[in-house]
C-alpha positions in Angstrom: 0.0 0.0 0.0 2.8 2.4 0.8 4.5 1.8 -2.5 1.2 2.3 -4.3 0.3 5.6 -2.7 3.7 7.1 -1.7 6.1 5.7 -4.2 9.4 3.8 -3.8 10.8 6.3 -1.2 8.7 7.6 1.8 9.5 11.0 3.3 8.5 10.2 6.9 7.8 6.9 8.6 6.8 6.8 12.2 6.4 4.1 14.9 7.3 3.2 18.5 10.9 2.7 19.5 10.2 -1.0 20.2 9.7 -1.4 16.4 13.2 -0.3 15.3 14.4 -3.9 15.5 13.4 -6.2 13.9 10.2 -4.8 12.3 11.5 -1.6 10.7 14.9 -3.0 9.8 13.2 -5.9 8.0 10.9 -3.4 6.3 13.8 -1.5 4.9 15.5 -4.7 3.7 12.4 -6.1 2.0 11.4 -2.8 0.4 14.8 -1.8 -0.9 15.4 -5.3 -2.2 12.0 -5.3 -4.0 12.3 -1.8 -5.5 16.1 -1.6 -6.0 16.0 2.0 -4.6 17.4 3.4 -1.4 16.6 4.9 0.9 13.2 3.4 1.5 12.5 6.2 4.1 14.2 9.6 4.4 13.2 10.3 8.0 12.4 7.9 10.7 10.4 9.2 13.7 10.5 6.7 16.5 8.4 7.8 19.5 9.1 7.0 23.2 6.7 4.6 24.9 3.7 5.6 27.0 3.9 4.3 30.5 1.3 3.8 33.2 1.6 2.4 36.7 5.4 2.0 36.0 4.8 -0.3 33.0 4.5 0.2 29.3 0.9 0.8 28.1 0.0 -2.3 26.2 -3.2 -4.0 25.0 -1.7 -7.4 25.8 -1.4 -6.5 29.5 -4.6 -4.4 29.8 -2.5 -1.5 31.1 -4.5 1.0 29.2 -6.4 4.3 29.7 -9.2 4.9 27.2 -8.9 8.3 25.5 -12.7 8.6 25.6 -12.6 8.3 29.4 -9.8 10.9 29.6 -11.8 13.4 27.4 -14.8 13.1 29.8 -12.6 14.7 32.4 -10.0 16.8 30.5 -10.1 19.1 27.5 -8.5 18.1 24.2 -6.1 21.0 24.6 -4.9 19.6 28.0 -4.3 16.1 26.5 -2.3 17.6 23.6 -0.2 19.7 26.0 0.4 16.7 28.1 1.8 14.7 25.2 3.6 17.5 23.4 5.4 18.8 26.5 7.8 16.0 26.2 10.0 15.3 23.2 8.5 12.6 21.0 11.5 10.4 21.4 11.3 10.5 25.2 9.1 8.1 27.3 6.0 9.6 28.7 4.3 8.6 32.0 0.5 9.0 32.2 -0.9 10.4 35.5 -4.0 12.3 36.6 -1.7 14.9 38.2 0.1 15.6 34.9 -3.1 16.1 33.0 -4.5 18.4 35.7 -1.3 20.5 35.4 -1.8 20.5 31.6 -5.3 21.7 32.0 -4.1 24.6 34.1 -1.5 25.4 31.4 -4.1 25.4 28.7 -6.1 27.9 30.7 -3.1 30.2 31.0 -2.8 30.3 27.2 -6.5 30.9 26.8 -6.3 33.7 29.3 -3.6 35.5 27.2 -6.0 35.4 24.2 -8.8 37.1 26.2 -6.5 39.7 27.7 -7.6 43.3 26.8 -5.0 46.0 26.2 -5.6 49.3 28.0 -4.3 51.4 25.1 -5.7 52.2 21.7 -5.0 50.9 18.2 -2.4 53.7 17.8 -0.4 52.5 20.8 2.9 50.8 20.4 2.4 47.2 19.4 3.9 44.0 20.7 6.3 42.5 18.2 5.7 38.8 18.0 8.3 38.0 15.4 11.1 36.9 17.8 8.7 34.4 19.4 7.6 33.1 16.0 11.3 32.7 15.0 12.1 30.7 18.1 9.0 28.6 17.6 10.1 27.7 14.1 13.7 26.9 15.3 12.3 24.6 18.0 10.1 22.7 15.5 13.0 22.5 13.0 15.1 20.9 15.8 13.7 17.3 15.4 10.2 18.5 16.2 11.1 19.8 19.7 7.5 20.4 20.7 8.5 20.9 24.4 10.6 23.9 23.5 8.0 25.2 21.1 5.4 25.1 23.9 7.9 27.0 26.1 7.9 29.7 23.4 4.1 29.8 23.5 4.1 30.5 27.3 6.8 33.1 26.8 4.6 34.9 24.3 1.6 34.6 26.6 3.5 36.1 29.5 4.7 39.0 27.2 1.1 39.6 26.1 -0.1 39.8 29.7 2.8 42.1 30.7 2.6 44.7 27.9 -1.2 44.7 28.0 -0.9 46.3 31.4 1.4 49.0 29.8 -1.4 49.9 27.3 0.4 48.4 24.2 -1.5 46.9 21.3 -1.4 43.2 21.7 -3.6 42.1 18.7 -0.6 40.9 16.6 0.8 39.0 19.6 -2.6 37.3 20.2 -2.9 36.4 16.5 0.5 34.9 16.5 -0.1 32.9 19.7 -3.4 31.6 18.2 -1.7 30.6 14.9 1.4 29.0 16.5 -0.8 27.0 19.0 -2.8 25.9 15.9 0.3 24.3 14.5 0.4 22.0 17.5 -3.3 21.3 17.2 -4.3 23.5 20.1 -7.7 25.3 19.7 -7.5 27.4 23.0 -11.2 27.9 22.7 -13.1 29.1 25.7 -15.0 26.5 27.6 -17.7 26.9 30.3 -16.4 24.2 32.6 -14.2 21.2 32.4 -15.7 17.8 33.0 -13.2 17.2 35.8 -14.8 20.1 37.7 -18.3 18.8 37.1 -17.6 15.1 37.8 -18.6 15.1 41.5 -21.9 16.9 40.7 -22.7 14.6 37.8 -22.0 11.5 40.0 -24.3 13.0 42.8 -27.1 13.6 40.3 -26.8 10.1 38.9 -26.9 8.6 42.4 -29.9 10.7 43.3 -31.7 9.6 40.2 -31.0 6.0 41.0 -32.6 6.5 44.4 -35.7 8.1 42.8 -36.0 5.2 40.4 -35.8 2.7 43.3 -38.7 4.6 45.0 -40.6 4.7 41.7 -40.6 8.4 41.5 -40.3 8.3 37.7 -41.2 11.9 36.9 -38.4 13.3 39.1 -35.9 10.8 37.8 -36.8 11.7 34.2 -36.4 15.4 35.0 -32.8 14.8 36.2 -32.1 12.8 33.0 -33.5 15.6 30.8 -31.6 18.3 32.7 -28.3 16.4 32.3 -29.0 15.8 28.6 -29.5 19.5 28.2 -25.9 19.9 29.5 -24.5 17.3 27.2 -24.5 14.4 29.6 -26.2 11.2 28.3 -27.3 8.5 30.7 -27.5 4.8 29.9 -29.3 2.4 32.2 -27.8 -1.1 32.1 -28.3 -4.3 34.2 -25.0 -3.4 35.8 -26.1 0.1 36.7 -26.2 3.5 35.2 -23.4 4.8 33.1 -22.9 8.3 31.5 -20.9 10.0 28.8 -20.3 13.6 27.8 -21.4 14.2 24.2 -20.3 17.7 23.5 
């Protein structure tokens, strides 16, 4: 399939570090022998392994955390920041604390985009070009996303600082938004994270279960409808009630 759609030589080939040998070495030998052309791949990107509970995440061991479950509690921006804050070749350890810290970091970047300058459009403007240059240099350095994110936070701090001085920060905010977009960050405002709402959702589900046991169907249905209005869908199963966030 790769030869059909990408040709005899591939620009970029990715995979985990555990695939370097023998999988990718065999792939090179087979492909170059078949086509008679070298190299088969110009750039190999081998990522570090994700760890959880001091072990490699693996389907075979069941040592996994489902991304759908994570997104019930944390924003997509927080998940991206968590992953990209380490170099892709480095191992990464999953933890709730790390994701909570990434959620706070995402909020800091969002805050810089909602900052209002006290000056007018004629005021001196923040020059974002040095930050943009450092961001490009970081990404050109073997996709050093950790350093690129550090540049984003440097720019956000500068936006906050010069806004207090009455400078025009529009270009700085546009640059922050664009550079964040390169990393897949939306930095969109959100009303409340699922992690904040989780205790209240659990309480309402428990209350509804009690009402159902007492055959107070109308009140139970009211809770279900109110939760649905907030994007929380309930599902009653023989094992109990489960819920998921659908927005």
